[in-house]
Biopython code that builds the backbone (N, CA, C, O; Angstrom):
import numpy as np
from Bio.PDB.StructureBuilder import StructureBuilder

atoms = [
    (1, "UNK", "N", (-81.136, -4.543, -14.229)),
    (1, "UNK", "CA", (-81.729, -3.548, -13.554)),
    (1, "UNK", "C", (-82.323, -4.564, -11.754)),
    (1, "UNK", "O", (-82.468, -5.771, -11.562)),
    (2, "UNK", "N", (-82.413, -3.985, -11.293)),
    (2, "UNK", "CA", (-82.715, -5.264, -9.770)),
    (2, "UNK", "C", (-83.907, -4.404, -9.271)),
    (2, "UNK", "O", (-83.584, -3.225, -9.128)),
    (3, "UNK", "N", (-85.196, -4.681, -8.968)),
    (3, "UNK", "CA", (-86.070, -4.758, -7.949)),
    (3, "UNK", "C", (-86.409, -4.892, -6.798)),
    (3, "UNK", "O", (-86.038, -5.988, -6.378)),
    (4, "UNK", "N", (-87.195, -4.027, -5.712)),
    (4, "UNK", "CA", (-87.423, -4.462, -4.488)),
    (4, "UNK", "C", (-88.656, -4.588, -3.566)),
    (4, "UNK", "O", (-89.630, -3.900, -3.258)),
    (5, "UNK", "N", (-88.231, -5.587, -3.326)),
    (5, "UNK", "CA", (-90.091, -5.608, -2.769)),
    (5, "UNK", "C", (-90.375, -5.337, -1.050)),
    (5, "UNK", "O", (-89.380, -5.079, -0.372)),
    (6, "UNK", "N", (-91.036, -5.368, -0.718)),
    (6, "UNK", "CA", (-91.678, -5.490, 0.724)),
    (6, "UNK", "C", (-92.680, -6.086, 0.691)),
    (6, "UNK", "O", (-93.451, -5.913, -0.252)),
    (7, "UNK", "N", (-92.907, -6.773, 1.485)),
    (7, "UNK", "CA", (-95.000, -7.660, 1.986)),
    (7, "UNK", "C", (-95.216, -6.882, 3.383)),
    (7, "UNK", "O", (-94.474, -6.293, 4.169)),
    (8, "UNK", "N", (-96.709, -7.190, 3.301)),
    (8, "UNK", "CA", (-96.937, -6.926, 3.967)),
    (8, "UNK", "C", (-98.447, -7.427, 4.117)),
    (8, "UNK", "O", (-98.681, -7.905, 3.007)),
    (9, "UNK", "N", (-99.070, -7.506, 4.540)),
    (9, "UNK", "CA", (-100.106, -8.736, 6.086)),
    (9, "UNK", "C", (-100.648, -7.488, 7.182)),
    (9, "UNK", "O", (-100.134, -7.581, 8.297)),
    (10, "UNK", "N", (-101.727, -6.212, 6.975)),
    (10, "UNK", "CA", (-102.184, -5.775, 7.508)),
    (10, "UNK", "C", (-103.264, -4.621, 7.131)),
    (10, "UNK", "O", (-103.029, -3.851, 6.200)),
    (11, "UNK", "N", (-104.516, -4.531, 7.932)),
    (11, "UNK", "CA", (-105.727, -4.795, 7.663)),
    (11, "UNK", "C", (-105.786, -2.540, 7.641)),
    (11, "UNK", "O", (-106.580, -1.734, 7.155)),
    (12, "UNK", "N", (-104.653, -2.422, 8.344)),
    (12, "UNK", "CA", (-104.166, -0.768, 7.900)),
    (12, "UNK", "C", (-103.751, -0.135, 7.361)),
    (12, "UNK", "O", (-103.075, 0.536, 8.141)),
    (13, "UNK", "N", (-103.577, 0.369, 6.032)),
    (13, "UNK", "CA", (-102.615, 0.565, 5.362)),
    (13, "UNK", "C", (-102.203, 2.507, 5.494)),
    (13, "UNK", "O", (-102.787, 3.577, 5.319)),
    (14, "UNK", "N", (-100.647, 1.934, 5.968)),
    (14, "UNK", "CA", (-100.434, 3.190, 5.988)),
    (14, "UNK", "C", (-98.772, 2.803, 6.959)),
    (14, "UNK", "O", (-98.433, 1.716, 7.427)),
    (15, "UNK", "N", (-97.974, 4.205, 7.000)),
    (15, "UNK", "CA", (-96.189, 4.264, 7.915)),
    (15, "UNK", "C", (-96.260, 3.931, 8.357)),
    (15, "UNK", "O", (-95.772, 2.805, 8.266)),
    (16, "UNK", "N", (-97.215, 4.423, 10.011)),
    (16, "UNK", "CA", (-97.169, 3.362, 11.575)),
    (16, "UNK", "C", (-97.513, 2.219, 11.075)),
    (16, "UNK", "O", (-96.478, 1.586, 10.870)),
    (17, "UNK", "N", (-98.452, 1.605, 10.763)),
    (17, "UNK", "CA", (-98.063, -0.543, 10.303)),
    (17, "UNK", "C", (-97.410, -0.663, 9.057)),
    (17, "UNK", "O", (-96.325, -0.734, 9.635)),
    (18, "UNK", "N", (-97.063, -0.759, 7.756)),
    (18, "UNK", "CA", (-96.364, -1.066, 7.463)),
    (18, "UNK", "C", (-95.001, -0.928, 7.987)),
    (18, "UNK", "O", (-94.771, 0.218, 8.374)),
    (19, "UNK", "N", (-93.954, -1.816, 8.126)),
    (19, "UNK", "CA", (-92.882, -1.983, 8.724)),
    (19, "UNK", "C", (-91.755, -1.504, 7.093)),
    (19, "UNK", "O", (-92.215, -1.180, 5.998)),
    (20, "UNK", "N", (-90.528, -1.597, 7.400)),
    (20, "UNK", "CA", (-89.222, -1.800, 6.401)),
    (20, "UNK", "C", (-89.545, -1.011, 4.936)),
    (20, "UNK", "O", (-88.917, -1.216, 3.897)),
    (21, "UNK", "N", (-91.030, 0.245, 5.145)),
    (21, "UNK", "CA", (-90.906, 1.382, 4.146)),
    (21, "UNK", "C", (-89.721, 2.235, 4.538)),
    (21, "UNK", "O", (-88.794, 2.583, 3.805)),
    (22, "UNK", "N", (-89.868, 2.456, 5.551)),
    (22, "UNK", "CA", (-89.028, 3.777, 5.279)),
    (22, "UNK", "C", (-87.384, 3.496, 4.376)),
    (22, "UNK", "O", (-86.893, 4.172, 3.472)),
    (23, "UNK", "N", (-86.808, 2.148, 5.104)),
    (23, "UNK", "CA", (-85.671, 1.606, 4.893)),
    (23, "UNK", "C", (-85.508, 1.449, 2.904)),
    (23, "UNK", "O", (-84.668, 2.009, 2.199)),
    (24, "UNK", "N", (-86.650, 0.487, 2.456)),
    (24, "UNK", "CA", (-86.339, 0.271, 0.955)),
    (24, "UNK", "C", (-86.716, 1.542, -0.149)),
    (24, "UNK", "O", (-86.743, 1.501, -1.379)),
    (25, "UNK", "N", (-86.929, 2.409, 0.562)),
    (25, "UNK", "CA", (-86.622, 3.883, 0.028)),
    (25, "UNK", "C", (-85.853, 5.177, 0.158)),
    (25, "UNK", "O", (-85.725, 6.294, -0.344)),
    (26, "UNK", "N", (-85.389, 4.342, 1.174)),
    (26, "UNK", "CA", (-83.670, 4.694, 1.329)),
    (26, "UNK", "C", (-82.488, 4.159, -0.534)),
    (26, "UNK", "O", (-81.816, 4.899, -1.253)),
    (27, "UNK", "N", (-82.800, 2.414, -0.656)),
    (27, "UNK", "CA", (-82.944, 2.513, -1.102)),
    (27, "UNK", "C", (-83.352, 2.768, -3.326)),
    (27, "UNK", "O", (-84.492, 2.639, -3.773)),
    (28, "UNK", "N", (-82.103, 3.116, -4.239)),
    (28, "UNK", "CA", (-82.404, 4.060, -4.683)),
    (28, "UNK", "C", (-82.333, 2.272, -6.274)),
    (28, "UNK", "O", (-81.560, 1.685, -7.030)),
    (29, "UNK", "N", (-83.985, 2.300, -5.734)),
    (29, "UNK", "CA", (-83.945, 1.202, -7.642)),
    (29, "UNK", "C", (-85.523, 0.549, -7.095)),
    (29, "UNK", "O", (-86.088, 0.516, -6.002)),
    (30, "UNK", "N", (-85.814, 0.147, -8.255)),
    (30, "UNK", "CA", (-87.504, 0.306, -8.158)),
    (30, "UNK", "C", (-87.940, -0.308, -7.312)),
    (30, "UNK", "O", (-87.640, -1.446, -6.952)),
    (31, "UNK", "N", (-89.110, 0.786, -6.696)),
    (31, "UNK", "CA", (-89.954, -0.205, -5.763)),
    (31, "UNK", "C", (-90.773, -0.628, -5.363)),
    (31, "UNK", "O", (-91.322, 0.368, -4.892)),
    (32, "UNK", "N", (-91.821, -1.996, -4.981)),
    (32, "UNK", "CA", (-92.928, -2.687, -4.958)),
    (32, "UNK", "C", (-93.507, -3.753, -4.302)),
    (32, "UNK", "O", (-93.264, -4.919, -4.617)),
    (33, "UNK", "N", (-94.268, -3.431, -3.400)),
    (33, "UNK", "CA", (-95.498, -4.139, -2.180)),
    (33, "UNK", "C", (-95.822, -5.537, -3.192)),
    (33, "UNK", "O", (-96.751, -5.546, -3.999)),
    (34, "UNK", "N", (-94.875, -6.702, -2.985)),
    (34, "UNK", "CA", (-95.114, -6.964, -3.669)),
    (34, "UNK", "C", (-96.089, -8.696, -3.031)),
    (34, "UNK", "O", (-96.965, -9.379, -3.563)),
    (35, "UNK", "N", (-95.627, -8.766, -2.205)),
    (35, "UNK", "CA", (-97.105, -9.780, -1.373)),
    (35, "UNK", "C", (-97.759, -8.593, -0.408)),
    (35, "UNK", "O", (-96.934, -8.004, 0.291)),
    (36, "UNK", "N", (-99.585, -8.040, -0.250)),
    (36, "UNK", "CA", (-100.254, -8.054, 0.183)),
    (36, "UNK", "C", (-101.470, -8.438, 0.607)),
    (36, "UNK", "O", (-102.041, -9.392, 0.077)),
    (37, "UNK", "N", (-101.976, -7.783, 1.551)),
    (37, "UNK", "CA", (-102.976, -9.244, 2.570)),
    (37, "UNK", "C", (-104.029, -8.213, 3.680)),
    (37, "UNK", "O", (-104.033, -6.988, 3.801)),
    (38, "UNK", "N", (-104.692, -9.046, 4.237)),
    (38, "UNK", "CA", (-105.197, -8.506, 5.265)),
    (38, "UNK", "C", (-104.661, -9.578, 6.538)),
    (38, "UNK", "O", (-104.581, -10.777, 6.272)),
    (39, "UNK", "N", (-104.355, -9.156, 7.720)),
    (39, "UNK", "CA", (-103.577, -9.451, 8.425)),
    (39, "UNK", "C", (-103.655, -10.923, 9.517)),
    (39, "UNK", "O", (-102.773, -10.581, 10.304)),
    (40, "UNK", "N", (-103.972, -11.825, 9.861)),
    (40, "UNK", "CA", (-104.229, -12.591, 10.842)),
    (40, "UNK", "C", (-105.122, -13.643, 9.751)),
    (40, "UNK", "O", (-104.922, -13.877, 8.559)),
    (41, "UNK", "N", (-105.975, -14.059, 10.512)),
    (41, "UNK", "CA", (-107.481, -15.229, 10.030)),
    (41, "UNK", "C", (-108.246, -14.965, 9.187)),
    (41, "UNK", "O", (-108.573, -15.777, 8.320)),
    (42, "UNK", "N", (-108.917, -13.176, 9.299)),
    (42, "UNK", "CA", (-109.453, -12.710, 8.310)),
    (42, "UNK", "C", (-109.756, -13.487, 7.048)),
    (42, "UNK", "O", (-108.843, -13.975, 6.382)),
    (43, "UNK", "N", (-111.274, -13.630, 6.650)),
    (43, "UNK", "CA", (-111.173, -13.724, 5.349)),
    (43, "UNK", "C", (-110.911, -12.703, 3.742)),
    (43, "UNK", "O", (-111.433, -11.655, 3.363)),
    (44, "UNK", "N", (-109.785, -13.683, 3.068)),
    (44, "UNK", "CA", (-109.174, -12.412, 2.496)),
    (44, "UNK", "C", (-109.996, -12.317, 1.650)),
    (44, "UNK", "O", (-109.755, -11.347, 0.930)),
    (45, "UNK", "N", (-111.455, -13.212, 1.180)),
    (45, "UNK", "CA", (-111.879, -12.721, 0.279)),
    (45, "UNK", "C", (-113.216, -11.354, 0.739)),
    (45, "UNK", "O", (-114.032, -10.754, 0.039)),
    (46, "UNK", "N", (-112.981, -11.314, 1.835)),
    (46, "UNK", "CA", (-113.831, -9.936, 2.012)),
    (46, "UNK", "C", (-112.792, -8.706, 2.850)),
    (46, "UNK", "O", (-113.044, -7.861, 3.708)),
    (47, "UNK", "N", (-111.743, -9.036, 2.237)),
    (47, "UNK", "CA", (-111.211, -7.890, 3.190)),
    (47, "UNK", "C", (-110.951, -6.652, 1.343)),
    (47, "UNK", "O", (-111.170, -6.827, 0.144)),
    (48, "UNK", "N", (-110.549, -5.834, 1.970)),
    (48, "UNK", "CA", (-111.217, -3.989, 0.843)),
    (48, "UNK", "C", (-109.358, -4.004, 0.141)),
    (48, "UNK", "O", (-108.412, -3.399, 0.645)),
    (49, "UNK", "N", (-109.332, -4.629, -0.747)),
    (49, "UNK", "CA", (-108.210, -4.056, -1.282)),
    (49, "UNK", "C", (-107.719, -2.612, -2.252)),
    (49, "UNK", "O", (-106.718, -2.124, -2.775)),
    (50, "UNK", "N", (-109.641, -2.271, -2.005)),
    (50, "UNK", "CA", (-109.136, -1.103, -3.122)),
    (50, "UNK", "C", (-108.477, -0.281, -1.661)),
    (50, "UNK", "O", (-107.423, 0.275, -1.971)),
    (51, "UNK", "N", (-108.736, -0.129, -0.580)),
    (51, "UNK", "CA", (-107.784, 0.248, 0.870)),
    (51, "UNK", "C", (-107.050, 0.308, 0.445)),
    (51, "UNK", "O", (-106.829, 1.331, -0.202)),
    (52, "UNK", "N", (-105.741, -1.162, 0.501)),
    (52, "UNK", "CA", (-105.331, -0.832, 0.135)),
    (52, "UNK", "C", (-103.948, -0.079, -0.700)),
    (52, "UNK", "O", (-102.759, 0.121, -0.448)),
    (53, "UNK", "N", (-105.321, 0.305, -2.323)),
    (53, "UNK", "CA", (-104.706, 1.267, -3.273)),
    (53, "UNK", "C", (-104.307, 2.847, -2.098)),
    (53, "UNK", "O", (-103.399, 3.418, -1.494)),
    (54, "UNK", "N", (-105.668, 2.888, -2.390)),
    (54, "UNK", "CA", (-105.747, 4.732, -1.487)),
    (54, "UNK", "C", (-104.588, 4.809, 0.039)),
    (54, "UNK", "O", (-104.270, 5.901, 0.511)),
    (55, "UNK", "N", (-104.118, 3.566, 0.592)),
    (55, "UNK", "CA", (-103.131, 4.126, 1.366)),
    (55, "UNK", "C", (-102.249, 4.389, 0.818)),
    (55, "UNK", "O", (-101.739, 5.507, 0.754)),
    (56, "UNK", "N", (-101.880, 3.379, 0.296)),
    (56, "UNK", "CA", (-100.844, 3.622, -1.077)),
    (56, "UNK", "C", (-100.196, 4.671, -0.951)),
    (56, "UNK", "O", (-99.145, 5.072, -0.451)),
    (57, "UNK", "N", (-101.568, 5.242, -1.851)),
    (57, "UNK", "CA", (-101.463, 6.842, -2.777)),
    (57, "UNK", "C", (-100.957, 7.628, -1.895)),
    (57, "UNK", "O", (-100.130, 8.539, -1.943)),
    (58, "UNK", "N", (-101.394, 7.286, -1.316)),
    (58, "UNK", "CA", (-101.756, 8.593, 0.332)),
    (58, "UNK", "C", (-100.236, 8.670, 1.058)),
    (58, "UNK", "O", (-99.228, 9.373, 0.970)),
    (59, "UNK", "N", (-100.690, 7.541, 1.807)),
    (59, "UNK", "CA", (-99.080, 7.768, 3.119)),
    (59, "UNK", "C", (-97.606, 6.971, 2.859)),
    (59, "UNK", "O", (-96.760, 6.640, 3.690)),
    (60, "UNK", "N", (-97.626, 6.722, 0.845)),
    (60, "UNK", "CA", (-96.198, 6.805, 0.805)),
    (60, "UNK", "C", (-96.125, 7.544, -0.617)),
    (60, "UNK", "O", (-95.350, 6.999, -1.403)),
    (61, "UNK", "N", (-96.752, 8.621, -1.067)),
    (61, "UNK", "CA", (-96.327, 9.573, -2.255)),
    (61, "UNK", "C", (-95.096, 9.211, -2.312)),
    (61, "UNK", "O", (-94.338, 8.996, -1.366)),
    (62, "UNK", "N", (-94.812, 9.118, -3.839)),
    (62, "UNK", "CA", (-93.689, 10.025, -4.345)),
    (62, "UNK", "C", (-92.849, 8.148, -5.098)),
    (62, "UNK", "O", (-92.330, 7.953, -6.197)),
    (63, "UNK", "N", (-93.015, 7.389, -4.211)),
    (63, "UNK", "CA", (-92.916, 5.779, -4.775)),
    (63, "UNK", "C", (-93.979, 5.216, -5.051)),
    (63, "UNK", "O", (-93.833, 4.587, -6.100)),
    (64, "UNK", "N", (-95.400, 5.079, -4.475)),
    (64, "UNK", "CA", (-96.463, 4.644, -5.428)),
    (64, "UNK", "C", (-96.870, 5.110, -7.199)),
    (64, "UNK", "O", (-96.935, 6.139, -7.872)),
    (65, "UNK", "N", (-97.026, 3.966, -7.338)),
    (65, "UNK", "CA", (-97.703, 4.258, -8.602)),
    (65, "UNK", "C", (-98.668, 2.932, -9.096)),
    (65, "UNK", "O", (-98.656, 1.705, -9.006)),
    (66, "UNK", "N", (-99.315, 3.766, -9.543)),
    (66, "UNK", "CA", (-101.006, 3.193, -10.091)),
    (66, "UNK", "C", (-101.267, 3.569, -11.682)),
    (66, "UNK", "O", (-102.332, 3.267, -12.221)),
]
sb = StructureBuilder()
sb.init_structure("model")
sb.init_model(0)
sb.init_chain("A")
sb.init_seg("    ")
for serial, (resi, resn, name, xyz) in enumerate(atoms, 1):
    if name == "N":
        sb.init_residue(resn, " ", resi, " ")
    sb.init_atom(name, np.array(xyz, "f"), 0.0, 1.0, " ", f" {name:<3s}", serial, name[0])
structure = sb.get_structure()
């Protein structure tokens, strides 16, 4: 079984800021965000990773499994 994934580095977790999701969702294979984190040179230690989880569940329903 193949898996597909998308890397995203953004401070805004929504379909407007995460590019490529719609195209990946068209492929009928298991999908995941393989890498994610803050955009730019911000301090990753201060990034709210829980925001990524809640944004994923809200903006990518049906494909997000937590």
